[in-house]
Structure formats: C-alpha cells, structure tokens
N, C-alpha and C positions, 0 to 999 in steps of 0.2 A: 504494500500500500504506500503510495507516494505521500509526501508531506502535505500536498494540496488536498488530497482525499481525506487525510487525517483531520485537517483543519475544518473541512466541510462537515465531517462527522461530529466534531466537537461543537460546531455552531448549531447543527441540527439537534443535538442533545440538550444544549443550553436553551434552545427555543422551547423544547418539550418541557424542560424543568420550569421555565417561566410560565408556560401554559398551565401546568399542574399547580403551581403556586397560586395563580389567579383562581383556579377552580376551588382550591381549598379555602381561599379568601371568600369566594362566593358562598360556599357551603356554610361558613361561619355566619355570614350575613343572614342567609335563609333560615338558620337554626335559632335566630333570636326568638324570644318569647313572642307568640303570635299577637299579643296585645300591643307590641311595639312595631309590628308591621304596619304599612300604610292602612290596610283594611281594618286592623285592630284599632288604630287611632280614629278612624272614621266611625267605626261601630260605637266607640265611646261617645261620639257626637250624635248617635242615632241615625247614622247614614250607612246604607248598604250598597256595595258595588255589585253590579251584575254583568259588567264586561270590562276587560282591560287588555292591554298589550296585544292589539291585533297586528298581524304580520302581512296582511294582503296588500298593503300600499307602501311597504318599506322599499327602499331602493335596491336592497339585496333580497334574494330568495330566502324563504323560511328555512330551507334545507341547508343553508350555508354552514359549513363546519364552524364550531365555536372558535377555533384558532384563527380562522379568517375573519370572523366577526370582531375579534380582538384587534386584529390588524386594521380593519376598517374603522373601528372606534378611534384608534390612535391617529389615523389620517384625518378623521373628522375634526380633530383639534385645530387643523390649519384652516384659516378663513378662506384662503385661495382655493383649497380643495372643495370646500362647501360651495363656493361660487361656481366652480366647474360642474359639480353635481347638479346644481340648479339648471345650468344650460343643457346638460345631458337629458334631464327630465323634459325640458322644453322641446328637445329634438329627439325624443325617445324612439321614434320610429326609424331613425337613422341619422347619423351625424359623422362628420369628419373632424379631424383634429383642428382644422381651421375654423370650424363652427364654434369652438370653445375658447377662443383666444381673446375674448372681450376684456378679461381682467388679468390674464396670465400670459407669459411668453409661450411660444410654440414648444420650447424645450420642456417647460414645466408641465404643460398639458400632456405632452407625449409620455412623460414619466407617470402621470396620474392614470392615463389610459392603459399603459403597460401594467401598472399595479392592479387595476380593476379587472383587466383581462386575465391576469395571472391568478386571481382568486375566484374567477368565475362569476363576476357581477355584470360585466358587459361581454359581448361576443362580436366577432368579426361579421360584417355584412358586406361582402365584396372585398376588393383589395385594399382600399384606403378608407373604408367606412366601418362604423360600429353601430350597435344597437344595445339597449338595455335588455338583460335577461328577463327581468320582470316587466310585463307589458300587458295593458297600458299603464302608464304612470301619469298622475294628474297634478301632483303637488310634492314639494320638498318638505312640507310641514310634518307629516307623520315620521319621516326619517330624522328630522331635527328633534322631535319630541323623544324618539327612541334614544338619541344621543344624549339629551339632557338627563333622562332617566338612568342611562348607563354611567354618566358622569357621577351622579350621586352614589351609585353603587361602587364604582371603581375608584373614585378619588376621595369620597367622603365616608366610605364604609356604611352607607345608608340605603336600606331597602327602598325601592322606588317603582312606581307603575306609571304607565303613560296611556294616553287616549282612553281615559276612564269614563265609563257611563255609569251614572248613579240614579237610583230610583227616587222618584218623588221629590225633586228639588224645584224650587220656584223658577230658577234661571234656565234650567234645562241645558241641553247640549252636552258636549264632551269636555272633560277636564283634562288639560294637556298633560301635566306631570304632577303627581302627588308623591311626596317622599316622607319617610320617617327619619328625620335627622336629629341625632342627639335626643331621641324620644320626644321630638316635637314635630308637629305636622307642618310641612312646607308645601305650599301650592305654587306652581309656576305656570303662568300663561306664556305660551311660546308663539312669537310672531316671526315668520320667515321673510315677509315682504318688507321693503324699505319703509321708513316712517310715512312717506307720502301716500303709501298704499293702505295705511291703517286708518279706519274711520272711527268717528267718535262713538258710534254704536258698539264697536268692539271693546272700547275702553269701558263703556257702561256695563257691558256683559261681564267683563273681568271683575268689576266691583260687585256685581250681583252674585257671581260665583264665589267670591271671597265671603260675602255675607252668608251664603249657603253653607260653606265648608267650615267657617270660623277657624282658619289656620292660625298657627302661631306666627308664621312668616308667610307673606305673599310677595311674589316676584313677577314683575312684568318684564319679560326678556324679549328684546328685539335683536335678531341676528344681523346687525349692521355695524359699520364703523362710522356712520354719520352722527352728527350731533343730536343729542336727545332734547336739548333745551329748545330747539327750533319748533318742534311740533309735538312730540310725544309728552313731554313735560307739560306743555300748554294744555293738551287734552286732558291729562290727569287733573290739573288744577281746575279746569272747567267742570269736570265731573264731580270733583270734591265740592265745588261751589254749588252745583246743582243739587247735590245730596244733603249738604250740611249748612247751606245758606251763606250769608254775607260774612260770617265770622270764620269761614273755613280757612282763610289765609292765616289767621292768627292761631286757630286751634290745630289745624293740620297742614302746616306749610310744607311744600315740596322743597327740600334742601339738598344742596350738592354734598355728597359724601366725599368723593374724590373724582376729579376729571369728569368722565361721562357717566358716573354712577350717582343716582339720586335716591333719597329716602323720604318717607313720611313717618315721623315718630319712631324710626328705627324698627318698624314692623313691616312696612311695605316698601319695596325697592323697585327702582327702574334701572334696568341693566342692559348694556349693549355689548358688542363683541370687540370694542377697541382694546388693543393689546392681546388679551387672552381670556377666553370664556371661563375656564376653570378658575383662574386667579380672580376674576371679577366676582364670581359666586363666592369664593373663599373670603374675599374682603367683606362682602355683605353679611355672610353668616357670622364671621368674627365680630362685626359691628353689632349685630343683634345680641350676641353674648356679652359684649362689653357694656351695652346699654342695660342689661339685666344686672350685672355684677358691680358695675361702676356707674350708676345712673347720673351722678352729679358731675361726671367728667365730660358729659356731652355738651357741646356748645350749641346754642340755638334750639334745643329740643323742648324747651318749656319745662319749668321746674315741676317735677312730680307728675306730669301728664303722660299718658300712653295712648296710642291710637286704639280706639274702639271700632269694631266693624259693625256696630249697630247704628242705623241711621239716626242722626240727630242727637247722639249721646256721646259722652266722653267719660273716661274713668279718671279719677283723681285719687292719688295716694294720700 
C-alpha cells in the first residue's frame, strides 16, 4: 500500500469517527427527558403538535445518507452557498453553471455544483446542465427552516423541530422552528426572501404566533445581509404600535443589540445573516441569559420591565 493510499484510508477513518461522534451527540440530545423536548414544553402550555419535520420540499432527498446531510449542513453555513441554492431552486428544471453566477464567481459555483453532484443532490442533465434530484421545488424556505433546526441541535445541543403544525391555535399556519434550548422554549420565524419581499401581514402573523406559543424567546430571522433598520425594524415597530398603542415606543422599544441584531426587552430578537448565522443566534441567546442573571446591567431596557406577549399588558418586577 502506497503512502497516498494510507493517507486516504486515515482520512476516511477520521471522517467515520467524526460521523459517529455526531451520532452519539444526537442520541444524547434525543435521550433528554421528554418534558424538555420541544413537544414537552408545548404540552406544558396546553399545545399539541400533530405534524412536524416534513421532508417532501427539502432541497435534498429524504433518503440522503446522514453523513451527506452533515456535509450539506456544514455548507449551508456559507451565505454564498445558500444564495446559489436559491437560484438552483429557481431553475430546478434545468440550469447551467452560468445561471448561478449572480452572486458568486464561476469558480465558486462550479465547486458548489461538484459538491452537490458528489453527494447526490443534483444530477447531470446533458453535458453542461444540471437539475435538482428533488423535483419540483417551489421554495428555499423549508430547507432554510431545516437548517435552523439543525443548527440548534448541532451547535447548541438543543432539540428542535421545524415546519410544525399545531392544533387549535388562533393564528393558524405552520410554525417555522421550535427549539428547546436550555429548557426554554424558543420560537423562530424564518424569512428567506429579502426585506422588500416581506409584508406587514407576515410580521403581524409572527406576533400572533408568539402570542399563541408564549415562548421564552422569539426570533424573527431574515436570511439576508441587508440592513434591518430600513424596513424590517420599521414593520416591527409599526406592529408593536398597532398592538400596544401610542406608548409602545416607551414600553417596548426596538433597540440595537449589536450591528444588525435588534431586540425588544431582551425577549424578542430581529436577526439577519450579516457575518455568520450561528454566531448571530449565539449572541442573542447569550443576551437573553445575561438579561435574566444581570438585569441591571442592560442599558436602555427599562428598569424592572420585561416584555409580555399578552396584548396591552406588561409585567413589572
């Protein structure tokens, strides 16, 4: 056996060890007391889940091996990769590398195509064209929801479910991502379109779902690197004013946490993809904990006040 072949064997074994380590990690997460799974935290609130984690509209086939899903998850951390995926969905019936160069160089797009071809997510369609294995595909949204749920499980050791249907809630519809983080219920509304594509009705629905779930933390996540202050923050402020009246700016101000991350009373967060999604979520989750344990160190949060998700009410310590 040559030295090159030995190195290849070592690399293959190290990859298998990493995969086994991840599986052990996942088993530990799934073995948590059921009351601390997302469904358990919802049952504590009198809410029952009847559908979760659908696979029919994900970018990759449901039969994709776990090792390939892990590789796909790691690639999804790259904003440029997610942009290319969006274009692939747009041209899912057939596309060339040149169709995908709106945001990336030809070289980068080719690397992404080679990777997806290698794990069996896209396939060749003629000499210089490809198509998605899952067909038809209508939206990047379900895959982005899957990614955020995976992020909670892989990066924060937190059980999470996505595209969740719940019985008998006033707001209706599907709840994008629900996680059990640190034994607290986290609800994430996931928006894949740029801010200009988000309507005020969607923001209103987000608040209605927050009122239904009563999560400990609510996150409005927009997968964009554009400024939040220009539109999304404005729509949230308008919705708060509509729900809580003229005093909303004093009671529930939308404040900048850092750069393009915003919060309302350290309970509701507006998050984008500037820099890195995992790090942005980490900053918000740590801020929530800091507000619990060091409430008087927060600037501009209002002494002793916390955000209440009941219309027209606020809690005072």
